[in-house]
Each structure stands twice: as C-alpha cells, then as structure tokens.
N, C-alpha and C positions, 0 to 999 in steps of 0.2 A: 752582580757586582765587585768590581777589588781594583782599589785606589789605592797604588803601590809609589814611595818615594824612592828614587833612587839618584843616589846625589850627585854622580856623574852623568845624568836624564838632563840637569840644570845645563850644565855648562856645554852640550852638550849639541841641546833646545834649548835656547833663550829666552827668556819667556816675555822679555821685556814690557811689565808692567810697570815699574818705579820708574820717573827721570827725572834726572836733577837741571837744577838750573843756578846762574847765578849773576846776582843784580849786582852793578857797579858803579858808584857811584859818578856823578853828572860831569862830565870830562874828564874824569879819571881811569886809573889802573885801581883806584882801590877797590876792595870787593865789599858791595854796602849790603848786602844780606844773599846769606844763599836755600835754597827748598828742594822738600822732593814732591811729584807730584806722584798720583798712581790714579791710570788707569782704568775705573771698573768697567767699563763696555769692552774692555780685550777678558776679564775677568770673566764672563760671560761666553767668551766664545772657542772652542776650542782649536788650539794653534792647529791642530790634525788630525782628522777620523777614520778609517782606514775598515768595510763593509768585510770581511771574511764573509759571505755567500755560502758557501760549500761546511763550513765549521760552524753557521749557524754566530760567529762573533766578530766585533766589535774593536778595534783596540785607538781607545784614543789618546790624545797629547794633546794637556790645560796648562794653563799658567793658574798661579798661587800666589797666594799675602799670606803671614801669620805679622799681625802687629801687637809688641809686648806696650803699651799706656806707664811705660816705668817715669817719673815724675826726671828721677834726673841722667837715668841711662836710657831713653825708647827706643824702642825694636822694632826692627823692618825689616822684611824680612819678602824675597820676591824665588818661588823654581816652579819647576815643570813634573808635574805631578805624570804619571801611566794611568788608567783605565779602563779594566779590560771589563767591556760587561756583554750574556750570553744568550740566547734564547730558551734555552733549555735548562732543566736543572740540574747544574754540575754538582760535582763535587770542591769539598777541597782543592782538594790532588787536582786534580785536571787544571784551576785556577792556577795554582801551583804550575805547573806544566808552562800552563799557556804564557807566565810571567816569567819565565827560566827560557821559554823561548827566544824571548825580550833581549832581558841582562845578555843573551847568548850575541843578539845580533849589538847590545850594548857594545856589549867586549875586543866585538869584530872592529864597531866601528871608531872606538876612541885608544884602540890599543892598552886595557887597560884591565885590572881586576874589575867587573859590576858585582856590584852587589844589593840586595834593596834594605833600607832603612827602615822604610813603616810598610808593613801590609792589613790592608783593611776593607774587611767584607761588609756587606749591605745585600738584603733584601726588600725586593722594588715589593712585596707580598705585606710586609711592617715597615708600615710609618706612619706620621702622624703632619695631620692638614691642620696649619692656619687657618686664621681664617681670613688673611691674605688670597690661599692659595696654596706656599709655597707646602712644599712636603718634606718631612724631617725624618728621613728612615736613620734607624734603629743599626748600628756601625756596631762592627767586633773587632775589636787589634790582635791580628794574630803574632803568637810566638812560635819559632819553632828554632831547634839547634842548624846549623849546620858548621862542616868544615872549615876550619881558619884559614883564612888565604888575605892574604896582603891587597889589603885597597887603598893604595896608593893611585891616586891619579894624576894622569900627564896632563901638561899642558894645553889649554886648545890649540895649540900650533904643532901639536904633535900629535893631532888623533890623525890618524885615516882618514876622514872627512866627516862632518858635524852634520848638520841637518838645512842649514841652510844653501849648499852643497848639491841635496841632493832631494831639497824637497819638490820639485818637479817630478818627480819620480819613487816619490817613498812610499805612495799604494801600489804605485803597481810592485816596488821591492820589500815590499813588508807581506803580500798580498804571498806573493812567493814564496817568503821564507819561512812565514807558517805554512802554506800547501804543500810543500815538497820538506819540509821538519821530518817524518821522519827517513826519506832517503839519502837525505841532506847531512842527517845527523855523526855518522863517524869523521867524512870529511869535516862540518866543525869543529867536530872535537880535535882534529886535530891540532887546526886551525886554532884555535884558542890556545892550545898548549903550547903552539909556538910562540907566543907574544907573553904568559908568562915573562914575569923578571926575572934576572940570572946574570950573576955577574961576567962569564961566561954560552960564548954561543960556538954550540960546537955541532963538530961532521954530522951527531945526530940529529940536531934542531935542525943543521936543513932538508939532513933529511926525511922528518917531521911535515915539515912547511913540503918538499917537490914529491914526499906521497899524496898532500891533501890536492895540489895540482892532477896529480897524476889519476888518482880518486876523480874527480869530477870529471877531468876530459873523461876516463871509461863509466860514467853511468849517464851523464848530460850530453854529450857529444860524438860521440863512436861507437854507446851502448855494446 
C-alpha cells in the first residue's frame, strides 16, 4: 500500500472535515466567539474508492487532518490523500507507475503541473496490533529525484473540472484511465505538454493539441 500527498489534490477534491462557526452576541452583529469543529466520522470513511479488478488495484481518496497544539499558534490543516493498494506483491517501481498515472489525470483535470510532496509505503504483513484491535503499520518514507518542474497551482475556478463535477462518473473514468493507460499514453503525453505554463501559445502548441485529438480518434473511434 502507498499513501501519497499531492498538494493540488486537496483543492481538486476538498475534504470538508473542518467546519468553522461564528457566534454573535444576543440581538447584535458583534461577534462573540469563533470556533472550529472536526468531523471525525468523516475521517473514518473514504471519499471515493475505485476497484480495478483486472490489475488487482484499489485507488482511494481519503480525508486527513494534522493538528499541532502549539500554545500561541495552534495549527489545524485538512487535506486529501491518494491511497493505492494492490493484491499482489508489487515493486516500488510499480507503485510509482500507478501514482504517476494518477498524477497525469490530475494534471489534465487541473491544467497544472502536478507533483507528489510525500510518498509513504506500507506492508500489510508488518504491523503491530494494539490491545483495542487497532493496527499500526510500519511505514517507509520514499525519497526520489525528479526533473524540476513548475509546481504552480491554478485557482479552483481555473480547473478544467473538479471532483464534484464528475463524482457520479469518477469510478468509471478512473477505471478507464488505468485500464487504457498504455494505449492512451502518447495521447495523454501530448495533452500534458499542451498545458505547460508558457508566455506565448504558438502554432506548434496548437498542433500538439490537434495531434492528441487526432490520435484519440484514430485509436479509439475509427481504428
């Protein structure tokens, strides 16, 4: 199993675990108090889980929170993580490949350069079980070098689409995205190239987009 943090994923699929509240003084508009509440019931549930049986793969989105109880500056952060599980004994490279495919999906969805910020591996066979039945898995934090990219993230309003707009078809879309990964790889690469931030959009950039559309039509529509 691998647990992955991707900064733009939280904006694309908002976890909605923390709620803010404001209490006003009786009969007035003056604020009396402000508060934050955390829905722990949401933390025990996945936002979405997609089973890709042919690959023995499970792709899930989970809400998470980090709380730092500093006396003067308490910090509370909510975020969404990607969890990839496999029924088979996979190599690290296989998990990196599965995560990379999801990265490209997010790049296309958000029109941004997407990059992983934390990559944690766990093995179901190595865990400690507490007296209350809770299991603690040994975790390995993976560090690896990647070519430098512009990690600028667009505003939510600039995304091509977000989770809420496709959640009814999310399972179907992700399953197709993974199952047709090899066939659609050249087309996907063209699309990702076309959304790289640049000062000028030239005729060559237009041709990259057109070639991706043409390739899709030939491979998947008209053979």
